[in-house]
C-alpha positions as CSV (number, residue, x, y, z in Angstrom):
1,X,-15.4,14.8,-2.4
2,X,-14.5,14.5,-6.0
3,X,-12.4,11.6,-7.5
4,X,-9.4,13.8,-7.7
5,X,-9.6,14.9,-4.2
6,X,-10.1,11.4,-3.0
7,X,-7.0,10.2,-4.9
8,X,-5.0,13.2,-3.3
9,X,-6.4,12.2,0.2
10,X,-5.4,8.6,-0.4
11,X,-1.9,9.5,-1.4
12,X,-1.7,11.9,1.7
13,X,-2.5,8.9,4.0
14,X,-0.2,6.6,2.3
15,X,3.1,8.8,1.9
16,X,4.0,8.6,5.5
17,X,3.9,4.7,5.8
18,X,7.3,3.1,5.7
19,X,5.8,-0.7,5.6
20,X,2.9,-2.3,4.2
21,X,1.5,-5.7,3.8
22,X,1.8,-7.2,0.4
23,X,-0.6,-10.2,-0.5
24,X,0.2,-12.2,-3.6
25,X,-1.2,-15.5,-4.9
26,X,0.7,-18.7,-4.4
27,X,1.2,-21.4,-7.0
28,X,-1.6,-23.5,-5.3
29,X,-3.9,-20.5,-5.6
30,X,-3.7,-19.7,-1.9
31,X,-2.8,-16.2,-0.5
32,X,0.5,-15.2,0.8
33,X,0.9,-12.0,3.1
34,X,4.1,-10.4,4.3
35,X,5.3,-7.0,5.5
36,X,7.3,-5.1,3.0
37,X,9.5,-1.9,3.3
38,X,8.1,0.9,1.0
39,X,10.8,2.0,-1.2
40,X,8.9,4.8,-2.9
41,X,5.3,5.9,-3.3
42,X,4.5,8.2,-6.1
43,X,1.6,10.8,-6.0
44,X,-0.5,8.6,-8.2
45,X,0.2,5.9,-5.5
46,X,2.3,3.8,-7.7
47,X,4.5,1.9,-5.2
48,X,7.8,0.2,-5.1
49,X,9.0,-2.3,-2.7
50,X,12.4,-4.0,-2.4
51,X,12.9,-7.8,-2.4
52,X,15.3,-10.6,-3.3
53,X,14.8,-12.0,-6.8
54,X,15.1,-15.5,-5.3
55,X,12.1,-14.8,-2.9
56,X,8.9,-16.7,-3.4
57,X,7.0,-13.4,-3.8
58,X,9.1,-12.7,-6.9
59,X,7.9,-16.0,-8.6
60,X,4.4,-15.6,-7.3
61,X,4.2,-12.2,-8.9
62,X,5.6,-13.4,-12.1
63,X,2.9,-16.0,-12.2
64,X,-0.1,-14.1,-10.9
65,X,0.6,-10.3,-11.0
66,X,-2.7,-9.2,-9.3
67,X,-1.8,-8.2,-5.6
68,X,-3.3,-6.3,-2.6
69,X,-1.3,-4.1,-0.5
70,X,-2.6,-2.9,2.9
71,X,-1.4,0.1,5.2
72,X,-2.4,0.4,8.9
73,X,-1.7,2.7,11.6
74,X,-3.8,3.3,14.9
75,X,-6.2,5.6,13.0
76,X,-5.5,5.3,9.2
77,X,-6.2,2.3,7.2
78,X,-5.8,1.9,3.3
79,X,-5.6,-0.7,0.6
80,X,-4.3,-0.7,-3.0
81,X,-5.2,-3.3,-5.5
82,X,-3.3,-3.6,-8.6
83,X,-0.9,-5.3,-11.0
84,X,2.7,-6.1,-9.8
85,X,5.8,-6.8,-11.6
86,X,9.4,-7.5,-10.7
87,X,11.8,-4.8,-11.7
88,X,15.3,-5.3,-12.4
89,X,16.3,-1.8,-13.4
90,X,19.6,-1.2,-11.8
91,X,19.3,2.8,-12.2
92,X,16.1,2.7,-10.5
93,X,17.5,0.4,-7.5
94,X,20.4,2.9,-7.3
95,X,18.1,5.8,-7.1
96,X,15.9,4.2,-4.4
97,X,18.5,2.6,-2.3
98,X,18.3,2.9,1.4
99,X,21.2,1.9,3.7
100,X,18.6,0.2,5.9
101,X,18.3,-2.4,3.3
102,X,21.8,-3.6,4.0
103,X,20.6,-6.0,6.5
104,X,19.0,-8.0,3.7
105,X,21.5,-7.2,1.1
106,X,25.0,-7.1,2.6
107,X,26.6,-6.5,-0.7
108,X,24.7,-3.2,-1.0
109,X,23.0,-1.8,-4.0
110,X,25.1,-3.7,-6.4
111,X,23.8,-7.1,-5.1
112,X,22.4,-8.8,-8.3
113,X,19.5,-10.4,-6.3
114,X,18.2,-6.9,-5.1
115,X,15.1,-6.1,-7.2
116,X,12.0,-4.1,-6.8
117,X,8.4,-4.9,-6.9
118,X,6.3,-2.3,-8.9
119,X,2.7,-2.2,-7.9
120,X,0.6,-0.2,-10.5
121,X,-2.7,0.4,-8.5
122,X,-6.1,0.0,-10.2
123,X,-8.0,0.9,-7.1
124,X,-7.6,1.8,-3.6
125,X,-9.8,2.4,-0.4
126,X,-9.0,4.4,2.6
127,X,-10.6,4.7,6.2
128,X,-9.3,7.9,7.9
129,X,-10.1,8.3,11.7
130,X,-7.4,10.8,12.3
131,X,-7.5,14.5,13.3
132,X,-10.9,16.3,13.3
133,X,-12.5,13.5,11.2
134,X,-11.8,11.0,13.8
135,X,-13.3,13.2,16.6
136,X,-16.4,13.9,14.5
137,X,-16.7,10.1,13.9
138,X,-16.7,9.4,17.6
139,X,-19.3,12.1,18.1
140,X,-21.4,10.6,15.3
141,X,-20.9,7.2,16.6
142,X,-22.2,8.2,20.0
143,X,-25.2,10.0,18.6
144,X,-25.9,6.9,16.5
145,X,-25.5,4.5,19.5
146,X,-27.9,6.5,21.7
147,X,-30.5,6.7,18.9
148,X,-30.2,3.1,18.1
149,X,-29.0,3.8,14.5
150,X,-26.0,2.8,12.4
151,X,-23.1,5.2,12.0
152,X,-22.3,6.3,8.4
153,X,-18.8,7.4,7.8
154,X,-18.3,10.6,5.7
155,X,-16.4,10.6,2.4
156,X,-13.3,12.1,3.9
157,X,-13.3,9.2,6.3
158,X,-14.0,6.4,3.9
159,X,-13.9,6.2,0.0
160,X,-13.2,3.8,-2.8
161,X,-10.8,5.4,-5.2
162,X,-10.3,4.5,-8.8
163,X,-6.7,4.5,-9.8
164,X,-4.6,4.0,-13.0
165,X,-6.2,3.0,-16.2
């Protein structure tokens, strides 16, 4: 599979996720992971998440912009590694606004503390055990088990993908 196909496959896996885990670096150089609502995922896998400007993650990202984002379902797994920033663009907030966010922002899309986290990915990786590939993997796994060998996933199941610049 060529790099362009791998990038498209990664996007195809990610586009249906509504939540992800965002991992940022804390002030004491630890790691902080939390679930995030996906506001938008673009075909180049650039991602936006909604947050409160007063939250620890906003200050963590402003101090240390490198983040990891993970996505997981029962048969699909993916990660994005990249640079994050806090975005205060009111037009973008207005365009991406979801009524579901009102539970965090009772004032709606005009809440001055409602901001976005933009993640510009540098790389990603996926593990896709869904559909036909998942069935093939089970079959290959059984074959490897009975032969006493190690199973190797195909490129359609697992790939590291270079993204961005």
